[in-house]
C-alpha positions as CSV (number, residue, x, y, z in Angstrom):
1,M,89.5,128.8,77.9
2,E,92.6,126.9,76.8
3,A,91.8,124.0,74.6
4,A,94.2,121.8,76.6
5,V,92.1,122.2,79.8
6,A,89.6,119.3,80.1
7,A,86.3,120.0,81.6
8,P,86.4,119.1,85.3
9,S,84.4,116.1,86.4
10,R,81.5,116.5,88.8
11,P,82.2,114.5,91.9
12,A,79.4,113.4,94.2
13,I,79.8,113.3,98.0
14,S,80.3,109.8,99.1
15,G,78.5,108.2,102.0
16,F,81.8,108.1,103.9
17,E,82.3,111.9,103.4
18,R,78.7,112.7,104.2
19,Y,79.0,111.1,107.6
20,L,82.5,112.4,108.3
21,S,81.3,114.0,111.5
22,V,80.2,110.6,112.7
23,W,83.6,109.1,112.0
24,V,85.3,112.0,113.7
25,A,83.1,111.4,116.8
26,L,84.1,107.7,116.7
27,C,87.8,108.8,116.5
28,I,87.3,110.8,119.6
29,V,86.0,107.7,121.5
30,V,88.6,105.4,120.0
31,G,91.5,107.8,120.5
32,I,90.7,108.6,124.1
33,G,90.3,104.9,124.8
34,L,93.5,103.8,123.2
35,G,95.4,106.7,124.8
36,T,94.2,105.6,128.2
37,L,94.9,101.9,127.6
38,F,98.3,102.2,125.8
39,P,100.0,105.4,127.0
40,G,103.4,103.9,126.3
41,A,102.7,103.4,122.6
42,F,101.5,106.9,122.2
43,A,104.7,108.2,124.0
44,V,106.8,106.3,121.4
45,I,104.9,107.8,118.6
46,A,105.2,111.3,120.1
47,A,109.0,110.8,120.4
48,A,109.5,109.9,116.7
49,E,110.4,113.4,115.6
50,V,113.0,115.0,113.4
51,A,113.4,118.8,113.4
52,R,110.0,119.0,115.4
53,V,108.3,117.1,112.6
54,N,106.6,113.9,113.9
55,L,107.4,111.2,111.3
56,V,104.3,109.1,111.8
57,V,102.0,112.1,111.5
58,A,103.9,113.5,108.5
59,V,103.4,110.2,106.6
60,L,99.7,110.2,107.4
61,I,99.3,113.9,106.4
62,W,101.0,113.3,103.1
63,L,98.6,110.4,102.5
64,M,95.8,112.9,103.2
65,I,96.9,115.8,101.2
66,V,98.6,114.4,98.0
67,P,95.4,112.6,96.7
68,M,93.4,115.8,97.1
69,L,96.1,117.9,95.3
70,L,96.0,115.4,92.4
71,K,92.6,116.9,91.4
72,I,94.1,120.3,90.8
73,D,94.9,121.3,87.2
74,F,97.0,124.4,87.1
75,R,96.4,124.8,83.4
76,S,92.9,125.9,84.4
77,L,94.4,129.2,85.6
78,G,94.1,130.4,82.0
79,S,90.3,130.5,82.4
80,V,90.4,132.8,85.4
81,R,89.6,135.8,83.1
82,Q,86.3,134.3,82.2
83,H,84.9,134.7,85.7
84,W,87.1,137.5,87.0
85,K,84.4,139.1,89.2
86,G,83.7,135.8,91.0
87,V,87.4,135.1,91.3
88,G,88.0,138.6,92.7
89,V,85.2,138.2,95.3
90,T,86.6,134.9,96.5
91,L,90.2,136.1,96.6
92,F,89.1,139.1,98.7
93,V,87.1,136.9,101.2
94,N,89.8,134.1,101.4
95,W,92.8,136.3,101.9
96,A,91.6,139.7,103.2
97,V,88.5,138.8,105.3
98,K,88.5,135.2,106.6
99,P,91.9,135.0,108.4
100,F,91.4,138.3,110.1
101,S,87.7,137.7,111.0
102,M,88.6,134.4,112.5
103,A,91.3,136.0,114.6
104,L,88.8,138.5,115.9
105,L,86.1,135.9,116.5
106,G,88.6,133.7,118.3
107,A,89.7,136.6,120.5
108,F,86.1,137.6,121.2
109,F,84.6,134.1,121.9
110,L,87.6,132.2,123.3
111,G,89.7,135.0,124.6
112,W,86.9,136.9,126.4
113,L,83.3,135.5,126.3
114,F,84.1,131.9,127.0
115,A,87.4,132.5,128.8
116,P,86.1,131.6,132.3
117,L,85.0,128.2,131.0
118,L,88.3,127.3,129.3
119,P,91.7,126.2,130.7
120,A,93.5,129.6,130.9
121,G,96.9,128.2,129.7
122,E,95.4,126.9,126.4
123,I,93.3,129.8,125.3
124,A,96.1,131.4,123.1
125,S,96.8,128.0,121.6
126,Y,93.1,127.5,120.7
127,I,93.1,130.9,119.0
128,A,96.2,129.9,117.1
129,G,94.5,126.7,115.9
130,L,91.6,128.8,114.6
131,I,93.9,131.1,112.8
132,L,95.7,128.2,111.1
133,L,92.3,126.8,110.1
134,A,91.2,130.1,108.4
135,A,94.4,130.9,106.7
136,A,94.2,128.0,104.2
137,P,91.3,127.9,101.7
138,C,89.7,124.5,101.0
139,T,90.8,122.5,98.0
140,A,89.3,119.1,97.2
141,M,86.1,119.1,99.1
142,V,85.1,122.4,97.3
143,F,84.5,120.3,94.1
144,V,81.9,118.3,96.0
145,W,80.2,121.4,97.5
146,S,80.2,123.1,94.1
147,N,78.7,120.0,92.4
148,L,75.9,119.8,95.0
149,C,74.8,123.3,94.2
150,D,75.3,123.0,90.4
151,G,78.2,125.4,90.4
152,E,80.2,126.4,87.3
153,P,82.9,123.7,87.3
154,T,85.4,125.7,85.2
155,Y,85.2,128.6,87.7
156,T,85.6,126.2,90.7
157,L,88.6,124.5,89.2
158,S,90.4,127.7,88.3
159,Q,89.6,129.3,91.6
160,V,90.9,126.4,93.6
161,A,94.1,126.2,91.5
162,L,94.7,129.9,92.1
163,N,94.2,129.5,95.8
164,D,96.6,126.6,95.9
165,L,99.2,128.7,94.1
166,L,98.7,131.6,96.5
167,M,98.9,129.4,99.6
168,M,102.6,128.7,98.8
169,F,103.3,132.4,99.2
170,L,100.7,133.8,101.6
171,F,100.1,131.1,104.2
172,A,103.2,131.6,106.2
173,P,103.2,135.5,106.2
174,L,99.5,135.6,107.2
175,V,99.8,133.0,109.9
176,G,103.0,134.7,111.3
177,L,101.3,138.1,111.3
178,L,98.1,137.0,113.0
179,L,99.8,134.8,115.5
180,G,102.0,137.7,116.4
181,V,99.0,140.0,116.9
182,A,97.4,137.3,119.0
183,A,100.6,137.3,121.2
184,V,101.5,133.7,120.2
185,T,105.2,133.0,119.8
186,V,105.9,132.2,116.1
187,P,108.6,129.6,115.5
188,W,109.4,130.9,112.0
189,D,111.7,128.1,111.1
190,T,109.1,125.5,111.9
191,L,106.4,127.5,110.1
192,M,108.5,127.7,106.9
193,L,109.3,124.0,107.2
194,S,105.6,123.3,107.5
195,V,104.9,125.3,104.3
196,V,107.6,123.4,102.4
197,L,106.5,120.0,103.8
198,Y,102.8,120.3,103.6
199,I,102.2,122.8,100.7
200,V,105.1,123.1,98.3
201,V,106.4,119.6,98.2
202,P,102.9,117.9,98.0
203,V,101.8,120.3,95.3
204,V,105.0,119.5,93.2
205,V,104.7,115.7,93.8
206,A,101.0,115.7,93.0
207,Q,101.4,117.6,89.8
208,L,104.3,115.3,88.7
209,V,102.2,112.2,89.4
210,R,99.2,113.8,87.7
211,L,101.2,114.5,84.6
212,L,102.7,111.0,84.4
213,V,99.3,109.4,84.9
214,L,97.6,111.6,82.2
215,R,100.4,110.9,79.8
216,A,100.2,107.1,80.4
217,G,96.4,106.7,80.3
218,G,94.6,110.0,80.0
219,Q,91.7,111.3,82.2
220,S,90.2,107.8,82.7
221,A,93.5,106.6,84.2
222,L,93.6,109.7,86.5
223,D,90.0,109.1,87.6
224,A,90.9,105.5,88.5
225,V,93.9,106.6,90.5
226,L,91.8,109.2,92.4
227,G,89.1,106.5,93.1
228,R,91.8,104.2,94.6
229,L,93.5,107.0,96.6
230,G,90.3,108.6,97.9
231,P,89.7,106.0,100.7
232,V,93.4,106.1,101.6
233,S,93.2,109.9,102.1
234,L,90.2,109.5,104.4
235,V,91.6,106.6,106.4
236,A,94.8,108.6,106.9
237,L,92.8,111.6,108.2
238,L,90.9,109.4,110.7
239,A,94.1,107.7,111.8
240,T,95.6,111.1,112.5
241,L,92.6,112.1,114.5
242,V,92.8,108.9,116.6
243,L,96.4,109.9,117.4
244,L,95.4,113.5,118.3
245,F,92.6,112.4,120.5
246,G,94.8,109.8,122.1
247,F,97.1,112.6,123.2
248,Q,94.2,115.0,124.0
249,G,92.1,112.5,126.0
250,E,92.9,113.8,129.4
251,Q,92.1,117.4,128.5
252,I,88.9,116.5,126.8
253,L,87.7,114.3,129.7
254,A,88.6,117.1,132.1
255,Q,86.9,119.8,130.0
256,P,84.2,118.2,127.8
257,L,82.7,121.5,127.0
258,V,85.8,122.7,125.3
259,I,85.0,121.2,121.9
260,A,81.5,122.8,121.8
261,L,82.9,126.2,122.7
262,I,85.7,126.1,120.1
263,A,83.1,125.2,117.5
264,V,81.2,128.5,118.0
265,P,83.7,130.9,116.3
266,I,84.2,128.3,113.5
267,L,80.5,128.2,112.8
268,V,80.1,131.9,112.9
269,Q,83.0,132.5,110.6
270,V,81.7,130.0,108.0
271,Y,78.3,131.7,107.7
272,L,79.8,135.2,107.9
273,N,82.3,134.6,105.1
274,A,79.9,132.7,102.9
275,G,77.4,135.5,103.4
276,I,79.9,138.2,102.5
277,A,81.0,136.3,99.3
278,Y,77.4,135.6,98.3
279,W,76.3,139.2,98.9
280,L,79.3,140.8,97.1
281,S,78.7,138.4,94.1
282,R,75.1,139.6,93.9
283,R,76.1,143.2,94.1
284,F,78.5,142.8,91.3
285,G,76.0,140.9,89.1
286,V,77.9,137.6,89.1
287,A,76.0,134.6,87.7
288,W,74.5,132.4,90.4
289,C,76.3,129.3,89.1
290,V,79.6,131.2,90.0
291,A,78.3,132.9,93.1
292,A,77.3,129.6,94.8
293,P,80.7,128.0,94.7
294,A,82.3,131.4,95.4
295,A,80.4,131.4,98.7
296,L,81.4,127.9,99.5
297,I,85.1,128.5,98.6
298,G,85.0,131.6,100.7
299,A,83.7,129.7,103.7
300,S,85.4,126.3,103.8
301,N,88.9,125.5,105.1
302,F,91.8,123.2,104.1
303,F,91.6,121.5,107.5
304,E,94.1,118.8,106.5
305,L,96.8,121.5,106.1
306,A,95.7,123.3,109.3
307,V,96.0,120.0,111.3
308,A,99.5,119.4,109.9
309,A,100.7,122.9,110.6
310,A,99.2,122.9,114.2
311,I,101.0,119.6,115.0
312,S,104.3,120.9,113.6
313,L,104.1,124.3,115.2
314,F,102.6,123.4,118.6
315,G,102.7,119.6,119.0
316,L,100.3,116.7,119.1
317,Q,99.0,117.6,122.6
318,S,98.5,121.3,122.0
319,G,95.3,123.3,122.1
320,A,96.0,124.4,118.6
321,A,95.9,120.9,117.3
322,L,92.6,120.3,119.1
323,A,91.1,123.4,117.6
324,T,91.9,122.4,114.1
325,V,90.3,119.0,114.7
326,V,87.1,120.7,115.8
327,G,87.1,122.2,112.3
328,V,87.2,118.7,110.9
329,L,84.3,117.7,113.1
330,V,81.9,120.5,111.9
331,E,83.1,120.7,108.3
332,V,80.6,118.5,106.5
333,P,77.3,119.4,108.3
334,V,78.0,123.1,108.2
335,M,79.0,123.1,104.5
336,L,76.0,121.1,103.6
337,S,73.9,123.7,105.3
338,V,75.6,126.4,103.2
339,V,74.8,124.4,100.1
340,A,71.2,124.2,101.1
341,I,71.0,128.0,101.8
342,V,72.5,129.0,98.4
343,R,70.2,126.6,96.6
344,R,67.0,127.9,98.4
345,T,67.9,131.5,97.8
346,R,68.6,131.2,94.1
347,G,65.5,133.1,93.1
348,W,66.2,135.9,95.5
349,Y,69.8,136.1,94.2
350,E,69.0,136.1,90.5
351,A,66.4,138.8,90.9
352,G,68.9,141.1,92.6
353,A,71.8,140.2,90.3
354,A,69.6,141.0,87.2
355,A,68.5,144.3,88.7
């Protein structure tokens, strides 16, 4: 490990984050209520676009994403070699399994099994939202999940940094390929603009801010900045969800079962990909402290990016945007359940890995 790379801190899940699903549920109620009471205001917000990018939503999403990217230290990439088996397993699951399995699960559940219960004109859009959700591996929340299962912090930091780097090059081709296979028209110019706006530029800005803060006050100064920006990121997320549900209110009221049905393939893919990563790690003799966060990184999604891309590509009122929001709704409880599973199976895992 490079001497310049500081040991990553061990974050704890805040009360606000732990009950994120509750806040999202409240956003559903508030958003639908405001959308019904003030349709004119929402129409003005929807019209504030430049090159198909909604300016209000763009600001909110930057406030969501940049604080999370401040936690990433790309110098940690030098330590990837220490845990190359765990890194290999997670890269395989994140980029070769998860996006494709989500596309298949979306086609099976939403395109076939649940199709009679869904609005026919939105099914392809729902599947597109699921693809966007699965094509971006999680970043900041992974540190919390890894901490909760006593994961190896150096591995977690290096793996997340590597995934962030790969996202800049793989997100657009993967999304374009899978949307094309799903027979969804791909606006390539908007897709590339989304990658630049919501991946490349935020990563560059976050790294510049991180560098300046570290030079000025060291790690303690960075921790203080992250502490101040954390609530800003969550408030921006909730404000974005209020807007989305304000626009989606009529559809949700007309089809209240839709959210539950969209959640099914998301839940299946989380447990499927976590299981694959955990099982492969055991087969390759990876230490449990690496296998646990490997399973979590393999299963979780960068839902902030997915929401941003869905809005840019398909609009605030699209089924794709709604599908990505369902990912936000289930993220915390389902990932906490994965944490509980890997902790309770540690004895089974270590017996097999040792053998």
